[in-house]
N, C-alpha and C positions, 0 to 999 in steps of 0.2 A: 502493500500501499504507500503511496507516496503522499507525503504533507508537505504543505507551503506555510512555511511561517515567517510573517511579516514581524517587523519591529521598526520604529520609528514614531513619526505622524507628533500630532499635539496642536498647540497653540502657537501662532507667529504672528508677528504685527505685518500690515501693509508691507510690502519691499522688503520683508526679511527671507531668510533661508531656510531650510529644512531637508532632510534626507530621510529616505526609507530604504529600507533592506527586505529581501526575501530568500531565505535559505529554503533550499528543497531536501528533504528527505526520503529513504526509501530504497526502491528497488528499479532498474531499468535499463535498456539498453543504450538510450540517448535521449537527451532533450533537445527537441526540435527547435523551442525558441522559449524564451519569458519577458515578461513584461509586467505593465502595470495599466489598470484601467480604474475608472472612478465612475461615483455616483453619488450626485448631490440630489437633496430632496426634492421628490417631485420629478426629477428627469431620470431618462434610461441612463444605464450604465454606457459607457464610453471609453473607446481607446485611449490613453495617454500615451504611451509609449512602448517599443515592443524592440527586443534586439534577438536576434537569429544566434544560432550555434555558429556560423561563421562571423559575427562580430556586425551584421548590417542594422542598423538601428532604423526604427520610422518613428515619427512623432506625429500626434495633432497638431494642426496648425495654430492651436491655441497657446501652445505652451514651446513652440518652437523658438529657439534663442535663450528660452529661461530653463528648461528642465533638461538633464541629461542621464540617459540611461548607461550603466556599465554592467559587467559582469565579471565576477571570477570564477572560472571553469573548475579551479582545485576545490574550492568551496562551495561549488553548485549553488551559488549566490548571485543574485542581481541587484543592483543599487539604482535609487532614481535620487538624483539630486535635482533640489526644486531651488530656485533662486527668482529673485523680483516677485514674489508671490501676490497674488492678487486676492482679493474677496471673493472673486468667483471662481478662483482654485479650490472652495472649499467644498469638502466631500469626502467621503468614505473612498479611500482607495485601498484596491485588491490587486493582490498579485496573482497573475496567471501564467501558465506553464503549460505547453505541449509536450507529452514526453511519451515516449514509444519502450512498450516493453514487448517483444514479438507476442504474438503476431499485430498487436494492437497499438495504433496511435491515440492517446486518451487526452483531454482535457483535464487539467486541474485548476482550483482555486483556492486562495488563501482565505483567512477570515475576516479580511477588511481593518483596516485602522484610519483613524479619523483625524483629519487634516482640517483646522480651522484656521483662516487669515481673519483677521481681527483686529482693531484697535480698541 
């Protein structure tokens, strides 16, 4: 069984910075990609950033230039560095991963961590 355990998040003032991390544990053949989604109250869950096993990253337009996704393959961990935070970044952030364990590719989610941007 695969688990995604998130850490980080919290309360930060507008313009501030915050970091999230997500560690995968369990058994698999390979991790295809890992990333972050977020869901604000009353809104649908949306992709924030994703990074592939090869290191290619993509971002939502709303966070480009402010957020940076990175990974540590040895630790099976993905990070999200969030700079210049805005109140509209307030949401529950969920770690997401697509992990292959022969013969199935499955999607996994973390439990979510709250990020609140407010003065």
